[in-house]
C-alpha positions in Angstrom: 179.5 181.6 168.4 180.3 185.1 169.6 183.7 186.6 168.7 185.1 189.8 169.9 188.2 191.1 168.2 190.0 194.2 169.5 192.5 196.2 167.5 194.1 199.6 167.3 196.4 199.6 170.3 200.0 200.7 170.2 202.6 202.9 171.7 201.8 206.6 172.1 203.4 209.5 174.0 201.6 211.1 176.9 198.9 213.4 175.5 198.6 211.4 172.4 195.5 209.7 170.9 194.5 206.3 169.7 191.3 204.8 168.3 190.5 201.2 169.3 188.1 199.0 167.3 186.1 196.0 168.5 184.8 193.8 165.6 181.8 191.8 166.8 180.4 188.6 165.3 177.6 186.3 166.4 175.4 189.0 168.0 173.9 192.3 166.8 175.4 195.3 168.6 172.2 197.2 168.6 170.6 194.7 170.9 173.3 194.9 173.6 174.9 197.3 176.0 178.5 197.0 175.0 181.5 198.1 176.9 185.2 198.6 176.9 187.3 197.3 179.8 191.0 197.5 180.5 193.4 195.6 182.7 196.8 196.9 183.7 199.5 194.6 185.1 198.8 193.5 188.6 195.3 195.2 188.6 191.8 193.9 188.1 190.0 194.4 184.9 187.9 197.6 185.1 185.1 199.1 183.1 186.1 202.1 181.0 183.1 203.0 178.9 179.8 201.6 177.8 177.2 202.3 175.1 173.7 201.1 175.0 171.7 200.0 172.0 170.2 203.5 171.9 173.7 205.0 172.0 173.6 206.3 175.6 177.2 206.3 176.8 178.8 206.1 180.2 182.4 206.6 181.3 184.6 205.9 184.2 185.5 209.1 186.1 189.2 208.5 185.2 188.5 208.8 181.5 185.5 211.2 181.3 186.1 214.0 178.9 189.1 212.2 177.2 187.6 209.0 175.9 184.6 208.6 173.6 182.8 205.3 172.8 180.8 204.9 169.6 179.6 202.1 167.3 178.8 201.5 163.7 175.8 199.2 163.7 176.1 198.5 160.0 179.6 197.1 160.5 178.8 195.6 163.9 181.9 197.4 165.3 182.4 199.4 168.4 185.1 202.1 168.8 186.9 203.8 171.6 188.5 207.1 170.8 191.1 208.0 173.4 192.6 211.5 173.6 194.9 213.0 176.1 196.4 209.7 177.0 198.2 209.4 180.3 200.7 206.8 181.5 198.0 205.4 183.9 195.8 204.6 180.8 198.4 201.9 179.8 196.7 198.5 179.8 195.3 195.8 177.7 191.9 196.9 176.4 189.0 194.5 175.9 185.5 194.8 174.6 182.5 192.7 175.8 178.9 193.3 176.8 178.5 195.4 179.9 177.9 192.3 181.9 180.8 190.4 180.2 178.5 187.9 178.8 180.9 186.3 176.4 184.4 184.9 176.3 187.1 187.6 176.3 189.0 188.3 173.2 192.8 188.7 173.0 192.6 192.4 173.8 194.8 195.2 172.4 197.8 196.6 174.2 197.9 200.3 174.8 201.3 201.7 176.0 201.7 205.3 177.0 205.3 206.4 177.4 207.7 209.0 176.3 
């Protein structure tokens, strides 16, 4: 059974930084294109960033230059470093494969407010 466990969210001031983690069990990260998604209240879930098995990354235009996705294959964990956070980045962040192949985890809440 595949489990996706997100952590690392919190309250941060505009311009601040956070590092999210996604602990994955049941699959081997290196064989999948993994992704971070986010969902703000009243909005659809959107793709934020992805990373292939070969570490090729892709970012939504709204986060390009501010967010960085990476993974530690030995720990089967994916990360999302978020710098220069803006109020519009506030959302619940989720991880999954790029095609959302598995059940969603509980997500981790990111709040950006002064």
